C-alpha positions as CSV (number, residue, x, y, z in Angstrom):
1,X,-0.3,0.2,-0.2
2,X,1.5,3.3,-1.0
3,X,-0.3,6.5,0.9
4,X,-0.2,10.2,-0.4
5,X,-1.2,12.9,2.1
6,X,-1.2,16.6,1.4
7,X,-1.7,19.4,3.2
8,X,-2.7,22.8,1.7
9,X,-3.8,26.3,2.9
10,X,-6.0,28.9,1.1
11,X,-6.0,32.4,1.2
12,X,-9.8,33.1,3.3
13,X,-13.0,33.7,1.4
14,X,-11.7,30.8,-1.2
15,X,-12.7,27.9,0.5
16,X,-16.0,27.4,-1.6
17,X,-13.8,27.6,-4.8
18,X,-11.5,25.0,-3.1
19,X,-13.6,22.7,-1.7
20,X,-14.8,22.9,-5.8
21,X,-11.6,21.6,-6.9
22,X,-11.0,19.2,-4.5
23,X,-14.1,17.5,-5.2
24,X,-13.3,17.5,-8.6
25,X,-9.6,16.2,-7.6
26,X,-10.7,12.9,-5.2
27,X,-13.3,12.0,-7.7
28,X,-11.0,11.9,-10.7
29,X,-8.4,10.1,-8.5
30,X,-10.8,7.7,-7.2
31,X,-11.2,6.5,-11.1
32,X,-7.4,5.7,-11.1
33,X,-6.4,2.0,-11.9
34,X,-5.2,1.1,-8.0
35,X,-6.4,3.8,-6.0
36,X,-8.6,2.2,-3.4
37,X,-9.6,5.0,-1.7
38,X,-9.0,9.2,-1.9
39,X,-10.8,11.7,0.0
40,X,-10.3,15.3,1.4
41,X,-11.2,17.1,5.1
42,X,-11.4,20.6,6.7
43,X,-9.2,21.2,9.6
44,X,-11.3,21.3,12.9
45,X,-9.6,24.5,14.0
46,X,-8.8,26.7,10.9
47,X,-11.1,26.9,7.6
48,X,-8.7,27.7,5.5
49,X,-6.7,24.5,5.9
50,X,-7.3,21.2,4.0
51,X,-5.7,17.8,4.4
52,X,-5.8,15.2,1.4
53,X,-5.7,11.4,1.1
54,X,-5.0,9.0,-1.4
55,X,-4.3,5.1,-1.2
56,X,-2.9,2.9,-4.4
57,X,-2.7,-1.0,-3.8
58,X,1.1,-0.6,-5.1
59,X,3.3,1.4,-6.7
60,X,3.8,1.1,-10.2
61,X,-0.3,2.1,-9.6
62,X,0.9,5.1,-7.9
63,X,4.1,5.9,-9.9
64,X,0.9,6.0,-13.2
65,X,-1.2,8.4,-11.0
66,X,2.0,10.8,-10.4
67,X,2.3,10.6,-13.9
68,X,-0.8,11.6,-15.0
69,X,-0.4,14.3,-13.1
70,X,2.7,15.9,-14.5
71,X,3.1,17.3,-17.8
72,X,-0.2,19.8,-18.9
73,X,-0.5,20.9,-22.0
74,X,0.9,24.5,-22.9
75,X,-1.8,27.3,-22.1
76,X,-3.5,24.9,-19.4
77,X,-4.7,26.7,-16.6
78,X,-3.9,24.3,-13.7
79,X,-5.1,26.1,-10.5
80,X,-2.3,23.7,-8.1
81,X,-0.5,21.0,-7.7
82,X,-1.5,18.1,-5.2
83,X,1.6,15.8,-5.8
84,X,4.0,16.9,-3.4
85,X,3.6,14.6,-0.8
86,X,4.3,15.2,2.8
87,X,5.4,11.6,3.4
88,X,8.4,11.8,1.2
89,X,9.7,15.0,3.7
90,X,9.9,12.1,6.5
91,X,10.4,8.6,5.1
92,X,12.6,10.2,1.6
93,X,11.4,8.8,-1.9
94,X,9.1,5.9,-2.6
95,X,11.9,4.1,-4.5
């Protein structure tokens, strides 16, 4: 099992927009091959911080999902990127 965990903070007043974006992101992620579960939660003590969690059944499927988020086409609008993983900071790379 491979887990991807990201914590994001947003500017006050943009919480509704971010929840729409996170809903879309999580729904797309759930359809990725090998994704066991994906969800986001709002912090209890502040309305501008979110945790995004995804779990994959193996390293190959995680890498495939990670690669699918790379290489945006020129001119394609990117709201933000959720592919930096907090766990890498603690455990190093997954390889």
